Each structure stands twice: as C-alpha cells, then as structure tokens.
TIVO-2410 file (N, C-alpha, C; in nm, 3 decimals):
# residues 65
REC num residu      c1      c2      c3 atome chaine
REC   1      M   0.084  -0.118   0.000     N      A
REC   1      M   0.000   0.000   0.000    CA      A
REC   1      M   0.089   0.124   0.000     C      A
REC   2      A   0.050   0.223  -0.076     N      A
REC   2      A   0.121   0.350  -0.080    CA      A
REC   2      A   0.027   0.460  -0.034     C      A
REC   3      Q   0.085   0.558   0.030     N      A
REC   3      Q   0.007   0.672   0.077    CA      A
REC   3      Q   0.079   0.797   0.030     C      A
REC   4      I   0.004   0.889  -0.029     N      A
REC   4      I   0.061   1.015  -0.076    CA      A
REC   4      I   0.016   1.124   0.020     C      A
REC   5      V   0.114   1.199   0.074     N      A
REC   5      V   0.087   1.305   0.170    CA      A
REC   5      V   0.160   1.429   0.123     C      A
REC   6      Y   0.093   1.544   0.132     N      A
REC   6      Y   0.153   1.672   0.095    CA      A
REC   6      Y   0.189   1.748   0.222     C      A
REC   7      F   0.313   1.799   0.226     N      A
REC   7      F   0.356   1.886   0.335    CA      A
REC   7      F   0.404   2.016   0.275     C      A
REC   8      D   0.361   2.127   0.330     N      A
REC   8      D   0.405   2.259   0.284    CA      A
REC   8      D   0.525   2.302   0.367     C      A
REC   9      A   0.643   2.300   0.306     N      A
REC   9      A   0.767   2.330   0.378    CA      A
REC   9      A   0.777   2.477   0.420     C      A
REC  10      A   0.683   2.559   0.378     N      A
REC  10      A   0.683   2.699   0.419    CA      A
REC  10      A   0.614   2.719   0.554     C      A
REC  11      V   0.544   2.618   0.601     N      A
REC  11      V   0.471   2.626   0.728    CA      A
REC  11      V   0.568   2.595   0.842     C      A
REC  12      P   0.581   2.684   0.939     N      A
REC  12      P   0.677   2.664   1.047    CA      A
REC  12      P   0.663   2.529   1.119     C      A
REC  13      E   0.542   2.486   1.145     N      A
REC  13      E   0.522   2.358   1.215    CA      A
REC  13      E   0.575   2.241   1.131     C      A
REC  14      V   0.555   2.247   1.001     N      A
REC  14      V   0.605   2.142   0.911    CA      A
REC  14      V   0.758   2.144   0.911     C      A
REC  15      R   0.815   2.264   0.902     N      A
REC  15      R   0.961   2.276   0.904    CA      A
REC  15      R   1.020   2.219   1.032     C      A
REC  16      E   0.952   2.240   1.144     N      A
REC  16      E   0.999   2.189   1.272    CA      A
REC  16      E   0.988   2.037   1.278     C      A
REC  17      E   0.873   1.984   1.239     N      A
REC  17      E   0.849   1.840   1.246    CA      A
REC  17      E   0.939   1.760   1.151     C      A
REC  18      H   0.970   1.819   1.035     N      A
REC  18      H   1.048   1.748   0.932    CA      A
REC  18      H   1.182   1.818   0.907     C      A
REC  19      A   1.240   1.871   1.013     N      A
REC  19      A   1.361   1.953   1.001    CA      A
REC  19      A   1.477   1.880   0.935     C      A
REC  20      A   1.501   1.756   0.971     N      A
REC  20      A   1.615   1.682   0.913    CA      A
REC  20      A   1.597   1.663   0.763     C      A
REC  21      L   1.476   1.627   0.722     N      A
REC  21      L   1.449   1.606   0.580    CA      A
REC  21      L   1.459   1.737   0.503     C      A
REC  22      I   1.403   1.844   0.555     N      A
REC  22      I   1.409   1.973   0.488    CA      A
REC  22      I   1.553   2.022   0.480     C      A
REC  23      D   1.630   1.998   0.585     N      A
REC  23      D   1.771   2.034   0.583    CA      A
REC  23      D   1.845   1.959   0.472     C      A
REC  24      E   1.818   1.829   0.458     N      A
REC  24      E   1.881   1.751   0.352    CA      A
REC  24      E   1.842   1.803   0.214     C      A
REC  25      I   1.714   1.831   0.195     N      A
REC  25      I   1.664   1.884   0.068    CA      A
REC  25      I   1.737   2.014   0.033     C      A
REC  26      E   1.746   2.103   0.130     N      A
REC  26      E   1.807   2.233   0.105    CA      A
REC  26      E   1.958   2.222   0.086     C      A
REC  27      K   2.026   2.136   0.162     N      A
REC  27      K   2.171   2.117   0.145    CA      A
REC  27      K   2.203   2.058   0.009     C      A
REC  28      R   2.117   1.971  -0.042     N      A
REC  28      R   2.139   1.910  -0.174    CA      A
REC  28      R   2.098   2.003  -0.288     C      A
REC  29      G   2.036   2.115  -0.254     N      A
REC  29      G   1.996   2.211  -0.355    CA      A
REC  29      G   1.878   2.165  -0.440     C      A
REC  30      L   1.795   2.079  -0.384     N      A
REC  30      L   1.679   2.030  -0.457    CA      A
REC  30      L   1.575   2.141  -0.468     C      A
REC  31      L   1.498   2.134  -0.574     N      A
REC  31      L   1.394   2.234  -0.599    CA      A
REC  31      L   1.259   2.179  -0.556     C      A
REC  32      Y   1.184   2.264  -0.487     N      A
REC  32      Y   1.048   2.225  -0.448    CA      A
REC  32      Y   0.958   2.232  -0.569     C      A
REC  33      P   0.858   2.146  -0.578     N      A
REC  33      P   0.823   2.041  -0.483    CA      A
REC  33      P   0.919   1.922  -0.495     C      A
REC  34      V   0.934   1.851  -0.384     N      A
REC  34      V   1.022   1.735  -0.378    CA      A
REC  34      V   0.936   1.613  -0.344     C      A
REC  35      T   0.951   1.508  -0.422     N      A
REC  35      T   0.883   1.382  -0.394    CA      A
REC  35      T   0.975   1.299  -0.305     C      A
REC  36      V   0.923   1.255  -0.192     N      A
REC  36      V   1.000   1.178  -0.096    CA      A
REC  36      V   0.933   1.041  -0.082     C      A
REC  37      V   1.012   0.935  -0.100     N      A
REC  37      V   0.960   0.799  -0.085    CA      A
REC  37      V   1.035   0.733   0.030     C      A
REC  38      D   0.961   0.694   0.133     N      A
REC  38      D   1.019   0.633   0.253    CA      A
REC  38      D   1.131   0.717   0.311     C      A
REC  39      G   1.109   0.848   0.317     N      A
REC  39      G   1.205   0.938   0.379    CA      A
REC  39      G   1.323   0.978   0.293     C      A
REC  40      V   1.326   0.933   0.166     N      A
REC  40      V   1.437   0.963   0.077    CA      A
REC  40      V   1.388   1.053  -0.038     C      A
REC  41      P   1.446   1.174  -0.051     N      A
REC  41      P   1.408   1.258  -0.165    CA      A
REC  41      P   1.439   1.185  -0.296     C      A
REC  42      S   1.337   1.169  -0.380     N      A
REC  42      S   1.352   1.089  -0.501    CA      A
REC  42      S   1.335   1.168  -0.629     C      A
REC  43      Y   1.266   1.280  -0.624     N      A
REC  43      Y   1.236   1.356  -0.745    CA      A
REC  43      Y   1.209   1.500  -0.704     C      A
REC  44      D   1.265   1.596  -0.778     N      A
REC  44      D   1.244   1.736  -0.740    CA      A
REC  44      D   1.212   1.821  -0.861     C      A
REC  45      G   1.158   1.940  -0.833     N      A
REC  45      G   1.139   2.042  -0.934    CA      A
REC  45      G   1.002   2.049  -0.998     C      A
REC  46      A   0.923   1.947  -0.986     N      A
REC  46      A   0.789   1.949  -1.045    CA      A
REC  46      A   0.710   1.832  -0.990     C      A
REC  47      V   0.580   1.840  -1.003     N      A
REC  47      V   0.496   1.726  -0.969    CA      A
REC  47      V   0.475   1.649  -1.098     C      A
REC  48      S   0.527   1.529  -1.100     N      A
REC  48      S   0.513   1.443  -1.217    CA      A
REC  48      S   0.457   1.310  -1.169     C      A
REC  49      Y   0.330   1.287  -1.201     N      A
REC  49      Y   0.268   1.164  -1.154    CA      A
REC  49      Y   0.338   1.040  -1.209     C      A
REC  50      P   0.381   1.038  -1.336     N      A
REC  50      P   0.458   0.921  -1.383    CA      A
REC  50      P   0.587   0.901  -1.303     C      A
REC  51      A   0.657   1.010  -1.269     N      A
REC  51      A   0.780   0.998  -1.190    CA      A
REC  51      A   0.749   0.949  -1.049     C      A
REC  52      I   0.641   0.996  -0.991     N      A
REC  52      I   0.602   0.950  -0.857    CA      A
REC  52      I   0.569   0.801  -0.861     C      A
REC  53      L   0.494   0.759  -0.961     N      A
REC  53      L   0.460   0.618  -0.973    CA      A
REC  53      L   0.584   0.532  -0.994     C      A
REC  54      R   0.680   0.580  -1.074     N      A
REC  54      R   0.806   0.507  -1.095    CA      A
REC  54      R   0.883   0.495  -0.964     C      A
REC  55      A   0.891   0.605  -0.888     N      A
REC  55      A   0.964   0.603  -0.761    CA      A
REC  55      A   0.900   0.504  -0.663     C      A
REC  56      I   0.769   0.503  -0.658     N      A
REC  56      I   0.699   0.410  -0.570    CA      A
REC  56      I   0.721   0.267  -0.617     C      A
REC  57      Q   0.711   0.244  -0.748     N      A
REC  57      Q   0.731   0.109  -0.800    CA      A
REC  57      Q   0.872   0.059  -0.775     C      A
REC  58      E   0.971   0.147  -0.792     N      A
REC  58      E   1.110   0.109  -0.764    CA      A
REC  58      E   1.127   0.070  -0.618     C      A
REC  59      R   1.065   0.146  -0.529     N      A
REC  59      R   1.074   0.116  -0.385    CA      A
REC  59      R   1.005  -0.018  -0.355     C      A
REC  60      L   0.888  -0.040  -0.413     N      A
REC  60      L   0.818  -0.166  -0.392    CA      A
REC  60      L   0.900  -0.283  -0.446     C      A
REC  61      D   0.964  -0.264  -0.560     N      A
REC  61      D   1.047  -0.370  -0.618    CA      A
REC  61      D   1.163  -0.405  -0.524     C      A
REC  62      R   1.225  -0.302  -0.464     N      A
REC  62      R   1.335  -0.328  -0.369    CA      A
REC  62      R   1.288  -0.401  -0.245     C      A
REC  63      V   1.172  -0.362  -0.196     N      A
REC  63      V   1.117  -0.424  -0.074    CA      A
REC  63      V   1.079  -0.569  -0.101     C      A
REC  64      N   1.025  -0.595  -0.218     N      A
REC  64      N   0.976  -0.729  -0.250    CA      A
REC  64      N   1.081  -0.819  -0.313     C      A
REC  65      A   1.203  -0.770  -0.331     N      A
REC  65      A   1.308  -0.851  -0.394    CA      A
REC  65      A   1.362  -0.957  -0.300     C      A
***
C-alpha cells in the first residue's frame, strides 16, 4: 500500500516536524516540490505523476526482492 501526503515546507510547524528532511533537501539544492519515498528525496522540481509512480514502483520492487 502506498500513501501520498503533501507537506508545505513553508509552514513553520512542518519545518519543525520534518527539520532533518528539509535540511537535507536544502543542502542538496533540490527544488520544491520534492517527492520523498520512505524518507528519501527521489524527485524534485515538479509534480510528475509518472515519476512518482516510478519512484513508488522502484521502492516496492526493492522491498519485494
């Protein structure tokens, strides 16, 4: 099962709760929006449903291997 959740990194509470992830995104110079799969930034710069589906499928393939 996959769950898609949107977090607005401009909201102070979100920045506080996800500080380590946001710090990694910013240190790597990734562009928002960033797609994160299982805590790992996987795709940045745009919302691309095919890219999101590929990232999820790749993760599922690794888990099920």
